[in-house]
Each structure stands twice: as structure tokens, then as C-alpha cells.
C-alpha positions, 0 to 999 in steps of 0.5 A: 717878703715884699708883701710882709714889708708892704703890710708892715709899712701900711700898718705903721703909717696908719698907726702914726697918722691916727696917733697924731690926729687931733681929736675934736675936743682938742679944738675947744680945750682952751676953755680948760682952767679956772676962771673968775669974772662977772655975770649979768642978766637982762632987767637986773642992774646988779653985776654978780661975781662968778666962777667957772672951773672947766676940766677935760675928762677924756673926750668931754669938757666938764663945766662948773659955774657958780654965781652970787646971783640969787644967793648962790646960783650954780650950774653944771655942763658937759660938752662932747662931740656928737659924731652923728650930728657933726656938732658939739652937744652940751647938757646943762643943769642948774640950781633953778630946778628946771629940767636939763637942757641940751644944746648943739653948737658949732666951733669956729677955730678961726674966731675961737667962737662957739655958737649953740642953740637949744629950745627953751622958754622965756624967763618972764612968760614960760608959756612962750617958747624961744630958741636959746642962742649961746655965743662963747668967744675965747680970747687970750686969758679970757672968754665971754658968753652971751645968751640971746632968746629968739622969739616966734615973731622973729624978735631977739633979745640978749638976756645974759652976759658972762665975762671970765678971766683966767685964774692961775692955779 
């Protein structure tokens, strides 16, 4: 009887601790919602209207981006926790018809900042390989994204900025 009670108590304790445990996706769910804002690119004096719709689908975030840049630039991303790497993995495709890119990132819960990186090519000269760094900072009712290229010679250049504000609904 004591063994049965001990086994039952251990099972209940294990179940309760698992049931109350936060999933990694919970940490970044603050991005879920409808967002409206601006999109800017290096070398372009214009500021473009943009929207993000971010949904949580089970253990992933699904991002749909639209900007008035280039008469209708769109993008789609899926972000999920890569257990093997211990990092966030994000796939990105967009209307430029470039191949899908995969970036890996780390979330800092204290500063509410995601830092990610992926290999890519320079926009001006596609023969130059760069590392694309993305930084997303989540604030109260807003978030900012900055894309930076790191070149083989060590030079870095910010190339894109997105500012979003939460839209109710």
C-alpha cells in the first residue's frame, strides 16, 4: 500500500510539474497579434507602410508581412524552437523569389530581444556572401526589427528597419 501511494504521489507530482511548465514558444508569444507600421531600406529615401499578422499555431509563430515597397512586397516566416540546437529557428520566404532562408536566434527575456543570423548575399552585389543579423526588440505595444549585413572584411551595415505598433483586433 505504501508503495502504491508513493508511486501515485510521484506520478501526480510529475504530471503537475509538466502541466505547469512553460514551453519555449510561450517566451516569444508577445509578438502574436496584428501590427501596423513602417518599413525602410538602406539607400531608399522612402518610408513604406507595412503590416505584420503574427499567429501562434501550436508550438510555432507564423508571421505574415506586407509592405507597400516595390508595389507590394510580402513575406512569410515560421518560427519554432530547435531543441537540438537550443535556439530559435526561423524560415523566411518572400515575394523576391529568392530561396527560403533559415536563421537561428537567441531570445533574451530580460531585454525582450531576439538576435538571429543566417548566411546570405549582399543586395547590391550578390557575389558577396554576408551574414545577415536580425534584431527584434519587443516593447509595450510595439516592436522594432533591424537587419544588419556583416561582410567578410569585418564591415557591418544596417540595411533595413521595421517599426510596428499593435493594432487592436
